[in-house]
C-alpha positions in Angstrom: 11.4 27.3 2.7 8.9 26.3 5.4 8.7 22.5 5.5 5.3 22.6 7.3 2.4 22.2 4.9 -0.9 24.0 4.9 -4.1 22.0 5.6 -4.9 19.2 8.0 -4.8 15.5 7.0 -7.0 13.1 9.0 -6.2 9.4 9.4 -9.3 7.4 10.4 -8.0 4.3 12.3 -4.8 3.9 14.3 -3.8 0.4 13.3 -0.7 -0.6 11.3 -1.8 1.0 8.1 -3.1 4.1 9.8 0.1 4.6 11.7 2.2 4.1 8.6 0.1 6.7 6.7 0.5 9.1 9.5 4.2 8.8 9.4 4.3 9.2 5.6 2.2 12.5 5.8 4.2 13.8 8.7 7.5 13.2 6.9 6.3 15.7 4.3 5.3 18.3 7.0 1.6 17.8 7.1 -0.4 18.3 10.3 -2.1 15.0 11.2 -5.1 14.1 13.2 -5.2 10.4 14.0 -8.7 9.4 14.9 -9.9 6.3 16.7 -12.8 5.4 19.0 -10.6 4.8 22.1 -8.0 7.0 23.6 -5.8 4.1 24.7 -5.6 2.9 21.1 -4.4 6.4 20.0 -1.9 6.6 22.9 -0.4 3.3 22.0 -0.3 4.2 18.3 1.5 7.5 19.0 4.0 5.7 21.2 4.7 3.2 18.4 5.1 5.9 15.8 7.5 7.8 18.0 9.5 4.7 18.6 9.7 3.8 14.9 10.7 7.4 14.0 13.5 7.4 16.5 14.8 4.0 15.3 14.6 5.2 11.6 16.4 8.5 12.5 19.1 6.5 14.3 19.9 4.5 11.2 19.6 7.4 8.9 16.5 6.2 7.2 13.9 8.7 8.4 12.0 10.3 5.6 11.7 14.1 5.1 13.8 17.0 6.2 12.3 17.3 9.7 13.7 15.6 12.8 11.8 12.8 14.4 10.6 15.0 17.3 9.4 17.6 14.8 7.5 15.0 12.8 5.9 13.4 15.9 4.8 16.9 17.1 2.8 17.2 13.9 0.6 14.1 14.8 -2.2 14.5 17.3 -4.9 12.1 18.4 -8.6 12.6 18.5 -11.6 10.5 19.6 -14.2 12.9 18.3 -14.7 12.5 14.5 -16.4 15.9 14.0 -13.5 17.7 15.7 -10.9 15.6 13.9 -12.2 16.5 10.4 -12.7 20.2 11.0 -10.6 22.1 8.5 -9.3 18.8 6.9 -8.2 18.9 3.2 -7.8 15.2 3.0 -9.1 12.2 4.9 -7.6 8.7 4.7 -9.8 6.0 6.1 -7.9 2.9 7.5 -10.6 0.9 9.2 -10.7 -3.0 9.0 -11.4 -4.5 5.5 -15.1 -4.9 6.1 -17.7 -3.3 3.9 -20.2 -2.5 6.6 -17.6 -0.8 8.8 -16.3 1.3 5.9 -19.9 2.3 4.8 -20.7 3.3 8.4 -17.6 5.6 8.7 -18.1 7.2 5.3 -21.8 7.8 6.1 -20.6 9.6 9.3 -18.0 11.6 7.3 -20.6 12.5 4.6 -22.6 14.5 7.2 -19.7 16.5 8.6 -17.1 17.2 5.8 -16.9 20.3 3.6 -17.5 20.3 -0.1 -13.8 20.4 -1.0 -12.4 17.7 1.3 -11.0 14.6 -0.4 -12.4 11.4 1.1 -10.1 8.4 0.5 -10.3 4.8 1.5 -7.3 2.4 2.1 -9.4 -0.6 1.1 -7.3 -3.3 -0.7 -10.1 -4.7 -2.9 -13.6 -3.4 -2.0 -15.0 -1.6 -5.1 -15.5 2.2 -4.7 -19.1 1.7 -5.9 -19.8 -0.6 -3.0 -18.5 1.9 -0.4 -19.4 5.4 -1.8 -22.6 5.0 -3.8 -25.4 7.1 -2.3 -23.2 9.6 -0.4 -23.9 13.3 -0.8 -20.1 13.9 -1.3 -19.6 10.9 -3.7 -17.8 13.1 -6.2 -15.1 13.8 -3.6 -14.5 10.0 -2.9 -11.7 7.9 -4.1 -9.9 4.7 -3.1 -6.2 5.3 -2.3 -5.0 1.8 -1.8 -1.5 1.6 -0.3 0.9 -1.4 -0.2 1.4 -2.6 3.3 3.3 -0.8 4.9 2.9 2.5 3.0 5.8 4.2 4.8 8.2 1.7 3.3 6.5 0.8 0.0 5.5 3.8 -2.1 2.9 2.5 -4.5 -0.6 3.8 -4.1 -3.5 2.7 -6.4 -6.0 5.5 -7.1 -9.3 3.9 -8.0 -12.3 6.3 -8.7 -15.9 5.8 -8.1 -17.9 6.2 -11.4 -19.0 9.6 -10.2 -15.6 10.8 -8.8 -14.7 14.3 -10.1 -11.5 14.2 -12.3 -10.1 17.1 -10.2 -10.3 14.8 -7.1 -8.2 12.2 -8.8 -5.6 14.8 -9.9 -5.6 16.4 -6.4 -5.0 13.0 -4.7 -2.3 12.1 -7.3 -0.5 15.4 -6.6 -0.7 14.9 -2.8 0.7 11.4 -3.0 3.6 12.6 -5.1 4.2 15.4 -2.6 4.6 12.9 0.3 6.9 10.7 -1.7 4.5 7.9 -2.7 4.2 6.5 -6.2 0.6 6.8 -7.3 -0.9 5.0 -10.2 -4.4 5.8 -11.7 -6.9 3.1 -12.6 -9.2 4.4 -15.3 -12.1 2.4 -13.8 -12.9 0.2 -10.9 -12.3 -3.6 -11.1 -12.5 -6.3 -8.5 -9.1 -6.6 -6.7 -7.7 -3.5 -8.5 -4.4 -4.0 -10.3 -1.9 -4.9 -7.5 -4.0 -7.7 -6.0 -5.1 -9.1 -9.3 -1.4 -9.5 -10.2 -0.5 -10.7 -6.7 -3.3 -13.3 -6.6 -2.3 -14.7 -10.0 1.2 -15.3 -8.6 -0.1 -16.8 -5.4 -2.5 -19.1 -7.3 0.2 -20.5 -9.5 2.7 -20.7 -6.6 0.1 -22.7 -4.6 -0.5 -25.1 -7.6 3.2 -25.7 -8.1 3.7 -26.6 -4.5 0.5 -28.6 -4.3 1.4 -30.6 -7.5 4.8 -31.5 -6.0 6.8 -29.6 -8.6 8.8 -27.5 -6.1 9.1 -27.0 -2.3 7.6 -23.9 -0.6 11.1 -22.6 0.2 12.4 -23.0 -3.3 9.2 -21.4 -4.7 9.8 -18.3 -2.6 13.4 -18.2 -3.9 12.2 -18.2 -7.5 10.6 -14.8 -6.6 13.1 -13.3 -4.2 16.3 -14.3 -6.0 14.7 -14.5 -9.5 11.8 -12.5 -10.8 11.7 -10.2 -7.7 15.2 -9.0 -8.4 14.3 -7.3 -11.7 10.7 -6.6 -10.7 12.1 -4.3 -8.0 13.2 -2.0 -10.7 10.9 -2.6 -13.7 7.5 -4.2 -14.4 6.7 -7.3 -16.5 6.0 -5.3 -19.6 9.4 -3.5 -19.6 11.0 -6.8 -18.7 9.5 -8.3 -21.9 10.7 -5.3 -23.9 14.3 -5.6 -22.6 14.5 -9.5 -22.8 14.3 -9.3 -26.6 14.7 -6.7 -29.3 11.6 -4.9 -28.1 8.1 -6.0 -27.2 7.1 -7.0 -30.7 10.2 -9.2 -31.0 9.5 -10.8 -27.6 5.9 -11.7 -28.7 7.2 -13.1 -32.0 9.7 -15.3 -30.1 7.6 -16.4 -27.1 3.9 -16.0 -28.0 3.3 -19.6 -28.8 5.2 -20.8 -25.7 3.3 -18.4 -23.4 0.0 -19.5 -24.7 0.9 -23.2 -24.4 2.1 -22.8 -20.8 -0.9 -20.6 -19.8 -3.3 -23.3 -21.1 -1.7 -25.8 -18.9 -2.6 -23.9 -15.7 -5.0 -25.7 -13.4 -8.2 -24.5 -11.8 -8.2 -21.9 -9.0 -7.0 -23.6 -5.8 -9.2 -23.7 -2.7 -6.2 -22.6 -0.5 -7.0 -25.3 2.0 -6.3 -28.9 2.8 -3.0 -30.7 2.3 -1.2 -28.0 0.4 -2.2 -25.4 3.0 -0.7 -27.6 5.8 2.5 -28.2 3.7 3.0 -24.5 3.1 2.2 -23.6 6.7 4.7 -26.1 8.0 7.4 -24.7 5.7 6.6 -21.1 6.6 6.5 -21.8 10.4 9.9 -23.7 10.2 11.3 -20.4 8.8 9.3 -18.0 11.0 7.1 -19.4 13.8 3.7 -17.9 13.7 3.7 -16.2 17.1 3.8 -12.4 17.6 7.4 -12.2 18.6 8.8 -14.1 15.7 6.5 -12.5 13.1 7.1 -9.0 14.4 10.9 -9.6 14.3 10.7 -10.8 10.7 8.4 -7.8 9.8 11.0 -5.5 11.2 13.7 -7.2 9.1 11.4 -6.9 6.0 10.8 -3.2 6.6 14.5 -2.5 7.0 15.2 -4.3 3.7 12.4 -2.3 2.0 14.0 0.9 3.3 17.4 0.0 2.0 15.8 -1.0 -1.4 13.9 2.3 -1.5 17.1 4.2 -0.8 18.9 2.3 -3.5 16.1 3.0 -6.0 16.2 6.7 -5.2 19.9 6.7 -5.9 19.5 4.8 -9.2 16.8 7.2 -10.3 18.9 10.2 -9.3 21.8 8.8 -11.4 19.5 8.2 -14.3 18.4 11.9 -14.3 22.0 13.1 -14.3 22.8 10.9 -17.3 19.9 12.2 -19.4 
């Protein structure tokens, strides 16, 4: 079977997210055009992608059946948007998280794409109605929000515009599955989508606990990494509830009153500034100084851990299938 897929995928923006998306699509055999406004940005991005692919191949963690050189050969750069999108079946926008920038690029795309090209944004929390409303091709538009970095973390939130065609949602869902991502469908748009609403709730309470002197920043992170995060890596909060009692109904019977009591004790939304900000910053910088060298080294460690976790999860899922 030919591992090379039909149809071109265009990545708009060659930053960290754009490069990671390009690697994910290339791993599945798709031809990629990586667009950016400056050739030097594209050249640097392609060099970084090639380096990452070689390193991943060396440790046996490169995705897909193609060798790193074959995958890299599938990715080309382009500084002309019209040329880049010619023949594209899917476009993934990865520009900075700025509404005006995103509206500008989608207005440009709106004038040059065909009527069957999927137009997707990587925005992490800007509502589709803010970005896509008024476009001629609004029915082809959708948010496909990845988790940073998408090559290592498979979740993708698919958030439709109120006018998005159901077929576009299904087409995007199938494409994400094809490249090895884990897409989830939001039935309607909501500020922050699902992932960031959950993430911000955790960050908010973490900030309050540290700020109120209940726990240190280091120990707070341990609560997640060596506690909740251990099981959340394999199942979500709802299944956790189901398994932590004799089913979800029994869990609610046991813990409903306690959950409501504790939730009522939560304080107001923090301002994420002031004394608590300084306290957390000091603790984080003692662990990882906030300079590019230290941060990048820690990110590489994070990504390697995520790769090993992803590999373990695939093995566990494979064993589950064989046992069924």
